[in-house]
C-alpha positions, 0 to 999 in steps of 0.5 A: 158589411165586411170590408172585402165586400164593399157595395158596388159603386156607380159614381157617387151612388152605392148599391148592392148586387145579389143573385138568385140561383134557381135550384132546378133542372141541374145536378147538385154539382152544377148547383154547387159550382154556381154558388161558388162561382157567384161567391168568387165574383164577389156578389153581396148576396146569394139566394135560392128560391123555396119551391118543390117543383120547377117554375119553368121548363119541364114541370116534372124536372128535378128540383133541390130543397131550398133550406138544405142548400142554404145550410150547405152554402152557409159553410161553402161561401163568404158572400155577406148575405145568404137566404131564401128568396123567399120561403113561403110561410105555409110550408113549415111551422113558424117556430121550426122556421126560426129554429132552422134559421138560427142554426143556418145563421150559426153555420154562416157566421151571422150572414143569414137573411130570413126571407119570408112571403105569403106563398103563391105556387099552388102545386107546392101546397097541394102535392105536399098536403098543405092548405092553399086557401085564398090569398087572404088566408095565406096573408093571415098566416104570415101575419100570425107567424111573424110574431111567433118567429121573432119570439122563438128566435129570442128563445133559441139556445144558441141564438143567431150568430148575427142580427139575422134580418127578416126580409118580406117579399111581396107588394100587396098594398093593404097587408104585405107592406104593412107587415114589412113596416112592422116586422122587416129589415128588408123588403123585396118586390117585383115589377117596374121601377115606377111601380116599385117607387110607388109601393116604396112610398106606400111602405114609407107611409106605413112606417111613419104611421107606426113611428118607424124610420123608413130608412131602417128597411133596405129596399131590394128587388128581383130584376133582369137588367139589359142596359145601364139605363135600367140600372139608373131607373131602378136607382131613381126608384130607390132600389138599394139592393139588386137581386139578379135572376140568373136562371138555372145553374148551367147559365153560370158556366158562361160567366 
């Protein structure tokens, strides 16, 4: 991490703090002001979700496309990491995802994180003509796509400007966590600190099964914090990277 963005310190404990900006129900000016404001605050990471329709509020409200925003933010910010939180694998061809990611990593100077997940928001799939299927189908698609993405990244000319870590989002104990152990450098999940700690132990077990050091995988989570006690609970659960959900860009005017 660049020296001008050291991890936040809580006593002797060090952790990162990022934000997910929801690109819905706002103007593009408000959205750009939000990521610039986050950058000025010195966050460790900036994320956008990858959806085609709002997830709350007016279901017919406006929504901006994730990867286009990432390309813009890549040249408009200095935060150590930017990425999608997360990109559903069924929305795009895996080789195209790798190609897009490599270009955005070049634009960012090596700060891009390739956040991926199996997908869950049915409306995105049906209205844009993608096959939604069952959970097992989407997980199978993710499992098949990850080696393809890694192989395509190795063939890109030019390749990524940095190490471009893969982040996998999800907490499925039989498939998703196994894929994290096999392919990812970062893991993101939802839930309570206790549930997160339990799933993190399962992830550690998968790592040991395949001969990988669990410490190679950075532990991140999407959280809403209301007190210092909650911070302590998450740190005790092993969280290394807090990703705060800041709602719509208009909320950044109050920061």
